[in-house]
LORO-128902 format. One line per 4 residues: number of its first residue (from 1); their letters; for each residue z, y, x of C-alpha. Coordinates in steps of 0.1 Angstrom, whole numbers, plus 5000, padded with zeros to 4 digits. Example, Ala and Ser with C-alpha at 12.3 -4.5 7.8 and 13.67 -1.06 7.14 Angstrom:
<nodes>
1	as	5078 4955 5123 | 5071 4989 5137
</nodes>
This chain:
<nodes>
1	mkyt	4695 9394 5957 | 4684 9375 5991 | 4695 9343 5998 | 4695 9336 6033
5	plfi	4676 9303 6046 | 4711 9295 6067 | 4729 9298 6033 | 4704 9277 6010
9	igfi	4698 9250 6034 | 4738 9247 6044 | 4745 9243 6005 | 4716 9216 5998
13	lcls	4728 9196 6024 | 4764 9194 6010 | 4750 9185 5977 | 4728 9159 5987
17	actd	4730 9129 6015 | 4695 9115 6002 | 4671 9142 6018 | 4662 9170 6042
21	nqll	4640 9191 6017 | 4651 9225 6014 | 4649 9250 5986 | 4634 9279 5995
25	psss	4637 9309 5972 | 4618 9340 5978 | 4630 9372 5991 | 4620 9405 5990
29	ddge	4596 9418 6018 | 4614 9440 6045 | 4583 9449 6061 | 4582 9425 6089
33	kpvv	4555 9399 6099 | 4567 9368 6098 | 4558 9352 6137 | 4523 9332 6139
37	keer	4526 9301 6156 | 4499 9291 6179 | 4495 9256 6159 | 4495 9256 6121
41	nytp	4489 9227 6094 | 4456 9233 6076 | 4459 9202 6058 | 4446 9216 6021
45	rmlw	4475 9224 5999 | 4457 9212 5966 | 4455 9253 5959 | 4447 9255 5921
49	asin	4446 9285 5893 | 4453 9286 5855 | 4458 9310 5826 | 4471 9313 5792
53	grad	4452 9336 5767 | 4465 9323 5736 | 4496 9345 5721 | 4507 9317 5698
57	atnd	4512 9293 5729 | 4541 9307 5737 | 4574 9327 5723 | 4569 9365 5725
61	knki	4597 9367 5752 | 4570 9350 5775 | 4537 9367 5769 | 4544 9391 5792
65	hnkk	4524 9359 5817 | 4498 9359 5793 | 4462 9365 5805 | 4471 9366 5842
69	ilvs	4456 9344 5866 | 4483 9320 5885 | 4472 9309 5918 | 4496 9283 5933
73	wrml	4493 9256 5961 | 4516 9237 5979 | 4548 9235 6004 | 4543 9209 6028
77	ptdd	4577 9190 6043 | 4568 9204 6074 | 4565 9240 6068 | 4593 9261 6081
81	teva	4612 9290 6068 | 4588 9318 6083 | 4557 9303 6067 | 4539 9329 6048
85	fdly	4504 9332 6035 | 4476 9356 6026 | 4454 9351 5994 | 4416 9366 5994
89	rksg	4394 9367 5960 | 4357 9366 5958 | 4349 9377 5922 | 4316 9370 5911
93	drae	4291 9386 5937 | 4314 9411 5949 | 4329 9413 5982 | 4361 9392 5990
97	ikvn	4392 9411 5988 | 4428 9406 6000 | 4451 9403 5964 | 4483 9408 5986
101	enai	4497 9435 6001 | 4524 9419 6021 | 4527 9386 6034 | 4534 9359 6005
105	tvtn	4564 9341 6011 | 4561 9317 5983 | 4538 9292 5970 | 4524 9312 5940
109	fqdv	4506 9339 5931 | 4499 9355 5898 | 4466 9382 5899 | 4467 9404 5870
113	sadl	4439 9422 5888 | 4411 9398 5882 | 4379 9402 5868 | 4383 9373 5842
117	svdn	4343 9377 5827 | 4330 9362 5861 | 4341 9332 5887 | 4371 9338 5910
121	tyrl	4369 9321 5940 | 4406 9322 5961 | 4408 9313 5998 | 4440 9305 6012
125	cyhs	4452 9318 6048 | 4482 9320 6068 | 4495 9353 6071 | 4477 9375 6096
129	stvt	4452 9348 6102 | 4416 9343 6083 | 4414 9307 6089 | 4405 9293 6056
133	idty	4434 9268 6046 | 4419 9257 6011 | 4399 9272 5985 | 4395 9268 5947
137	tita	4374 9284 5917 | 4387 9292 5887 | 4354 9298 5863 | 4347 9327 5843
141	qqas	4344 9303 5812 | 4381 9292 5817 | 4393 9324 5827 | 4374 9343 5798
145	aglp	4388 9323 5768 | 4422 9318 5787 | 4424 9281 5793 | 4453 9267 5809
149	yisi	4436 9231 5813 | 4408 9218 5830 | 4388 9190 5809 | 4372 9154 5817
153	plqg	4351 9141 5791 | 4354 9107 5784 | 4327 9081 5784 | 4319 9065 5750
157	tegi	4327 9031 5740 | 4299 9020 5711 | 4288 8992 5738 | 4321 8975 5735
161	apgl	4329 8976 5700 | 4308 8993 5679 | 4323 9014 5649 | 4357 9011 5666
165	vykt	4376 9042 5683 | 4397 9036 5722 | 4422 9059 5723 | 4433 9073 5751
169	ndis	4465 9058 5765 | 4481 9059 5802 | 4471 9073 5832 | 4481 9072 5866
173	igdl	4467 9089 5898 | 4457 9084 5933 | 4431 9089 5955 | 4407 9060 5952
177	dgdg	4377 9069 5978 | 4397 9084 6005 | 4385 9120 6000 | 4416 9136 5997
181	qyei	4416 9145 5962 | 4435 9128 5933 | 4417 9105 5908 | 4425 9093 5873
185	vlkr	4424 9058 5863 | 4431 9056 5825 | 4439 9027 5800 | 4422 9031 5767
189	liss	4435 9009 5734 | 4414 8999 5707 | 4428 9014 5676 | 4429 8988 5647
193	pdgd	4446 8995 5610 | 4477 8964 5624 | 4477 8980 5661 | 4513 8990 5666
197	edse	4517 9019 5694 | 4551 9016 5699 | 4554 8981 5711 | 4560 8973 5746
201	tgdt	4545 8938 5746 | 4515 8944 5724 | 4490 8929 5700 | 4460 8910 5700
205	ndgi	4431 8920 5679 | 4412 8888 5664 | 4372 8895 5667 | 4370 8918 5693
209	rhsv	4367 8908 5724 | 4383 8938 5744 | 4413 8955 5732 | 4418 8976 5766
213	llea	4399 8993 5790 | 4407 9006 5821 | 4384 9036 5836 | 4382 9060 5865
217	yrld	4378 9097 5866 | 4376 9124 5894 | 4386 9157 5888 | 4355 9171 5885
221	gtfm	4349 9151 5852 | 4325 9122 5870 | 4325 9089 5856 | 4334 9062 5883
225	wrma	4337 9026 5866 | 4351 9008 5839 | 4371 8977 5833 | 4368 8956 5799
229	mgpn	4401 8939 5799 | 4390 8906 5779 | 4405 8888 5744 | 4438 8877 5764
233	vptg	4453 8913 5776 | 4467 8924 5744 | 4472 8963 5737 | 4506 8979 5742
237	ngss	4524 8991 5772 | 4530 8957 5783 | 4494 8960 5799 | 4507 8985 5831
241	favy	4490 8986 5861 | 4500 8999 5891 | 4478 9027 5915 | 4484 9026 5953
245	dfng	4471 9021 5991 | 4485 8991 5992 | 4468 8978 6022 | 4471 9012 6044
249	dgkc	4434 9019 6046 | 4438 9057 6030 | 4421 9045 5995 | 4442 9034 5964
253	eial	4440 8997 5952 | 4451 8989 5914 | 4470 8964 5907 | 4470 8948 5873
257	rtae	4473 8914 5852 | 4442 8901 5843 | 4430 8866 5824 | 4398 8853 5817
261	gtif	4371 8869 5799 | 4382 8902 5820 | 4352 8921 5831 | 4354 8941 5866
265	gdgq	4339 8974 5873 | 4311 8958 5893 | 4301 8940 5861 | 4320 8907 5871
269	eigd	4337 8886 5852 | 4365 8858 5853 | 4351 8828 5839 | 4367 8790 5828
273	tdgd	4388 8787 5855 | 4407 8760 5844 | 4375 8739 5826 | 4393 8734 5796
277	gktd	4360 8750 5780 | 4373 8781 5765 | 4381 8821 5778 | 4400 8835 5742
281	yrva	4436 8819 5742 | 4443 8839 5710 | 4456 8822 5681 | 4443 8834 5647
285	gkky	4468 8856 5624 | 4497 8858 5659 | 4501 8888 5674 | 4507 8870 5714
289	ihgg	4488 8853 5734 | 4503 8814 5732 | 4490 8802 5768 | 4462 8802 5794
293	pefl	4454 8813 5829 | 4471 8843 5838 | 4463 8867 5874 | 4475 8894 5894
297	svie	4442 8911 5904 | 4440 8939 5929 | 4409 8961 5924 | 4390 8984 5948
301	gatg	4397 9021 5939 | 4364 9035 5945 | 4341 9006 5927 | 4368 8987 5903
305	kela	4358 8953 5916 | 4380 8930 5923 | 4391 8919 5957 | 4419 8894 5956
309	rtny	4433 8875 5930 | 4465 8848 5929 | 4482 8834 5897 | 4506 8856 5875
313	ialg	4542 8845 5868 | 4540 8812 5850 | 4546 8815 5809 | 4561 8778 5807
317	qsed	4577 8776 5773 | 4580 8804 5750 | 4618 8797 5750 | 4627 8802 5782
321	wgdn	4623 8839 5777 | 4645 8841 5744 | 4624 8836 5715 | 4598 8808 5702
325	yykr	4568 8831 5692 | 4559 8844 5726 | 4569 8879 5722 | 4596 8876 5749
329	sssy	4575 8859 5769 | 4548 8885 5770 | 4569 8915 5786 | 4550 8925 5818
333	rigm	4560 8947 5845 | 4538 8957 5876 | 4545 8986 5900 | 4547 8990 5934
337	arcs	4580 8992 5957 | 4587 8994 5996 | 4601 8963 6006 | 4596 8961 6042
341	ndat	4585 8989 6070 | 4552 8978 6078 | 4540 8973 6037 | 4543 8986 5999
345	svii	4544 8958 5981 | 4529 8949 5940 | 4555 8941 5922 | 4552 8924 5889
349	grgc	4576 8906 5864 | 4581 8886 5832 | 4607 8887 5809 | 4639 8912 5804
353	yaki	4658 8897 5773 | 4664 8861 5790 | 4650 8846 5819 | 4638 8873 5844
357	vvea	4613 8864 5873 | 4603 8892 5897 | 4581 8889 5928 | 4569 8910 5958
361	wnfs	4533 8904 5969 | 4516 8921 5999 | 4479 8932 6001 | 4462 8929 6033
365	dnql	4427 8916 6044 | 4416 8914 6011 | 4443 8887 6001 | 4475 8882 5984
369	srvw	4502 8867 5999 | 4539 8863 5980 | 4569 8880 6001 | 4595 8868 5979
373	rfdt	4605 8857 5943 | 4638 8867 5924 | 4646 8841 5894 | 4675 8843 5868
377	tdgi	4673 8805 5867 | 4678 8801 5905 | 4717 8786 5902 | 4726 8821 5917
381	hsdy	4715 8853 5894 | 4728 8839 5864 | 4747 8873 5855 | 4713 8890 5856
385	dgqg	4700 8871 5828 | 4689 8888 5801 | 4698 8925 5816 | 4661 8939 5821
389	yhsm	4642 8971 5802 | 4615 8982 5786 | 4610 8999 5817 | 4614 8996 5858
393	svgd	4626 9023 5884 | 4618 9020 5921 | 4640 9037 5949 | 4663 9032 5982
397	vdnd	4696 9031 5960 | 4715 9016 5995 | 4701 9038 6018 | 4685 9014 6039
401	glde	4652 9029 6042 | 4638 9001 6019 | 4630 9000 5981 | 4652 8986 5953
405	ivyg	4642 8974 5922 | 4663 8988 5892 | 4652 8966 5864 | 4677 8979 5841
409	scti	4713 8970 5841 | 4706 8948 5872 | 4689 8959 5908 | 4670 8939 5925
413	dhng	4676 8941 5968 | 4640 8948 5988 | 4649 8913 6002 | 4644 8898 5963
417	kgln	4683 8892 5963 | 4702 8903 5938 | 4720 8938 5948 | 4743 8948 5918
421	ccgl	4746 8938 5881 | 4764 8956 5853 | 4762 8934 5827 | 4757 8959 5800
425	ghgd	4726 8943 5785 | 4691 8953 5776 | 4677 8986 5767 | 4651 9010 5769
429	alhl	4652 9043 5784 | 4661 9044 5822 | 4662 9070 5850 | 4668 9070 5888
433	gkfa	4676 9104 5908 | 4701 9129 5919 | 4720 9140 5889 | 4756 9145 5900
437	psrk	4754 9165 5934 | 4787 9161 5940 | 4783 9123 5943 | 4770 9105 5971
441	glqi	4736 9089 5966 | 4716 9084 5937 | 4727 9075 5901 | 4711 9059 5870
445	wscf	4714 9073 5836 | 4705 9046 5809 | 4710 9038 5770 | 4717 9003 5759
449	esgt	4702 8978 5729 | 4732 8955 5723 | 4767 8956 5732 | 4795 8985 5731
453	vgaa	4780 9006 5753 | 4758 9031 5739 | 4747 9049 5774 | 4765 9047 5807
457	lrda	4760 9066 5840 | 4762 9043 5873 | 4766 9046 5910 | 4729 9031 5919
461	ntgd	4739 9013 5949 | 4772 8993 5935 | 4762 8998 5899 | 4797 9007 5889
465	viwk	4802 9029 5858 | 4811 9063 5865 | 4816 9072 5829 | 4799 9057 5793
469	fdks	4794 9065 5759 | 4807 9037 5736 | 4788 9029 5705 | 4778 8995 5691
473	gdvg	4740 8986 5684 | 4707 8998 5696 | 4708 9038 5712 | 4668 9038 5716
477	rclv	4664 9065 5739 | 4685 9091 5764 | 4676 9119 5787 | 4690 9131 5820
481	adid	4676 9168 5834 | 4695 9203 5845 | 4689 9222 5814 | 4718 9244 5809
485	pdsp	4722 9271 5841 | 4761 9273 5825 | 4767 9235 5834 | 4767 9223 5870
489	gcem	4749 9191 5875 | 4725 9176 5856 | 4733 9172 5818 | 4729 9134 5803
493	wwyk	4725 9131 5761 | 4712 9103 5739 | 4692 9105 5708 | 4710 9129 5685
497	gnah	4741 9132 5708 | 4754 9161 5724 | 4746 9169 5759 | 4774 9159 5785
501	sssg	4782 9170 5820 | 4772 9148 5851 | 4811 9141 5851 | 4811 9132 5812
505	vdlg	4824 9161 5795 | 4814 9168 5762 | 4793 9204 5763 | 4792 9205 5723
509	yvps	4754 9208 5714 | 4727 9187 5708 | 4694 9196 5728 | 4660 9196 5711
513	scnm	4645 9166 5722 | 4655 9133 5739 | 4622 9123 5751 | 4611 9137 5787
517	avwf	4617 9167 5810 | 4596 9189 5833 | 4594 9215 5858 | 4566 9241 5840
521	sgsl	4579 9272 5840 | 4593 9293 5867 | 4630 9283 5865 | 4648 9261 5885
525	nrql	4661 9243 5853 | 4639 9220 5837 | 4624 9221 5802 | 4620 9193 5774
529	ldkg	4586 9183 5767 | 4582 9165 5739 | 4556 9159 5710 | 4531 9182 5726
533	tvns	4557 9210 5732 | 4575 9223 5763 | 4609 9241 5753 | 4638 9257 5774
537	ykdg	4673 9255 5765 | 4682 9289 5772 | 4645 9307 5767 | 4628 9289 5737
541	rvft	4592 9279 5738 | 4573 9280 5767 | 4545 9264 5759 | 4531 9249 5726
545	iyry	4506 9221 5742 | 4491 9212 5709 | 4476 9247 5700 | 4446 9235 5726
549	gvtt	4436 9207 5705 | 4455 9179 5722 | 4474 9154 5711 | 4499 9126 5727
553	ingt	4500 9088 5727 | 4520 9060 5720 | 4530 9068 5683 | 4566 9077 5682
557	kanp	4571 9082 5718 | 4547 9112 5715 | 4545 9107 5754 | 4517 9125 5777
561	cfyg	4494 9102 5792 | 4505 9118 5826 | 4528 9144 5837 | 4536 9149 5873
565	dflg	4534 9173 5902 | 4497 9166 5916 | 4481 9202 5915 | 4497 9236 5930
569	dwre	4529 9241 5934 | 4560 9218 5926 | 4560 9225 5892 | 4545 9198 5869
573	eiiq	4508 9191 5853 | 4505 9174 5819 | 4479 9153 5809 | 4468 9145 5773
577	ptsd	4440 9140 5749 | 4422 9157 5728 | 4427 9147 5691 | 4394 9131 5688
581	ntel	4396 9110 5720 | 4367 9124 5739 | 4384 9143 5763 | 4413 9148 5785
585	rifs	4428 9179 5792 | 4447 9187 5827 | 4474 9213 5821 | 4486 9235 5847
589	twyp	4514 9260 5846 | 4506 9301 5849 | 4543 9312 5852 | 4551 9330 5886
593	teyq	4582 9316 5902 | 4604 9326 5928 | 4611 9292 5942 | 4595 9271 5962
597	fpyl	4601 9233 5970 | 4581 9206 5990 | 4555 9197 5966 | 4574 9169 5947
601	msdh	4550 9139 5954 | 4559 9142 5987 | 4593 9129 5974 | 4597 9091 5975
605	iyem	4618 9086 5941 | 4597 9108 5927 | 4565 9097 5937 | 4578 9064 5928
609	saln	4592 9077 5894 | 4555 9093 5886 | 4532 9065 5896 | 4555 9042 5879
613	qnig	4554 9060 5848 | 4529 9039 5832 | 4555 9002 5830 | 4567 8995 5797
617	ynqp	4581 9026 5777 | 4571 9058 5796 | 4602 9076 5813 | 4604 9107 5832
621	thts	4601 9119 5866 | 4632 9121 5890 | 4640 9132 5926 | 4660 9120 5954
625	yyig	4676 9153 5958 | 4692 9178 5931 | 4669 9204 5915 | 4689 9232 5893
629	sdli	4699 9263 5886 | 4736 9261 5902 | 4719 9254 5936 | 4722 9292 5945
633	enke	4744 9320 5925 | 4736 9327 5891 | 4724 9362 5892 | 4733 9364 5857
637	kk	4771 9360 5862 | 4772 9386 5890
</nodes>
C-alpha cells in the first residue's frame, strides 16, 4: 500500500501538537525520478553499517535478515518528502558500483550481495548525483564474523587500585572535540564485596582512594582522558554527570559533582580547599559521606581539565533531608535544561525524600553563574517537600519554548518557580513524552513508593491525574511504550501488572518485562530491552544481546550502559560492556525498515531523555511526538 505524504502529515498533525516531525513510510518506486534541487544539505548523516551472523541471537522468524549488511543513515529534520538517495559500494580493491537499482526513498538499505570477506566501503549520494554526502567502511573482520557491534577497548586500572576491578557503569555521549562525531563518556565504579550496585546514593569504600572513575573515548577506540573522583564521591547512581555544549562553542563540556581529592584529566587535583588539614571525609564503618566541601565542576570535553568550579548545594544537617545518617542528603541530581532562550543550563539537585533544592547554573567565559534556586523550605513551595524521584525528566511541558524540570511528583518551571505538584509522593520510575496521542501536550507516567497510588498517568503541564492504579506500598517499576499493534496509543504497565491502554483500559496481559523500551527492529512498535535481550510483544525474540559476551550494569536493574539513536537511522544503538569489563560494544540494528523519521536526537524531548538517562535510576528514552503502529493503517487488518 502507498501512503501519500499529505495523508501521513495531516494524520500526525492531528495526533501531536508538540512537533512538526513527520512519519514518512516508504512507497513503491513508480519509476519517476524525484526532483533534484539545486541546493542540497551535505551535512554528514552518520552513515553506518551492521550485520548479524549468529543464528542463536534471534528467533527463527527473524533469521531471514542474518548475514546481510544493513546500511543506514540519518533523515534530517529539513528533508522534504521528495528526498531520495543512491548508495555505492567499493568491495576490497574492486571498482565501486551502485548497489540500488531504483532511488532509495527511505534511510536504510539491506545489501544482500556484498562480499563479506573483504572491507566494504559505502558512499551515500543524493539520487541522480555523485557528490558524496557520507562514507562508512564495515571491515572484513566484522562482516565475515557477522558482528553487529563495534568495540572500544578500555584502559586498564592497575595503577589506581591494584588487584581490584573498576566495572563499567553509566555512559553519556556528546561531541567532545567539535569534529562532528559523538564521543563516549564512561563512568566506572570500583567492584568491592560490600558494594551495592542497586544503590541510588552509593557507598564509600574504606582504604580505596578512588571509588569512581570518569573516562572519555572516541568511537574508533582512542582513549582521550581519565578523571579519578577521589574519596568523597561514592559509588552508585548518585554520581551522575551531564554532557552538553553548555557555552555554545560547538564542543561538549561535562558537568559533575566533585570534591577534595578529585583528580582531573590533566592531572590537576582539588586539594585542601578549606584548610582543615584533610581531604578525606569518610567515616570508618559508615556508608555515606558526613561532610566536607562539595563542588559543581565543568570539565573540558576534549581534555578532561577543569574549566570552572563553584560550591554545590550545601549539605547543612542530615536531618534536613529526611534521616540522621546522611543517606538522603546524598541523593544528587545533575542534568541539563534550556531555561532561557540563549543558554542551556546545568541543573543540579539535592534531596528527594524530604527537603528538595534544585539550582540552574549557566556556563560562559569559563565561569559559572547561578540563574535560580528552588527550595522547598522557602516558605512558598512546602507542598513540594518529599515529592522527588530517583530520576529526573526535562522538557517543555507548558509549550512556552523553554524546559521544565520534572523532579518526580512535582515539576519546576524554567524560571525556578513551582509549576505543578500532584502530591502523590516519592517514587522511582519516571517517564515524560507523548504517550496518549489523542490528548493535547505531553504526559507523565510514573509509579510511587508510598501512599495509596501505585502508578498514574498525568498531564505534564497541569499535573492533573488522567487515570491511576490504586495500590498501597512500593511499586518500584513501571514502563510506557507502544508495544501492541492492536491497541491505539502507548501501553502502560507496572512491575508484574497488566498492560493498560493510554485511557486506562486493562488489556488483559502482562508484558514480558518492565525495564526499558527500544526501537531496534523495523517495526513502529517498540521492543522491550531487559537483561541483555530485545523482545517484541508480537514477534518474540528480536535480539539476544548476551550471545555476544556482554553483560548489563546496575545489579538487578540490568540496564545497558547507554542506549539511544546516535548512529545510522532512527533506530537505537545499545552499549554494553563485555563480561570481563575490558571492552565496550556498541550494537546497531541489522533489520531493514520501511519507515523513516528525523534522527531521534533532533527531537528535544528525546535528546534530554537520552542525555539525562544516567541520572539516578536509569530511565528509557521518549519522544515529544507519538511513534506507534496506529500512525498508519494496519495492513494486517485489511
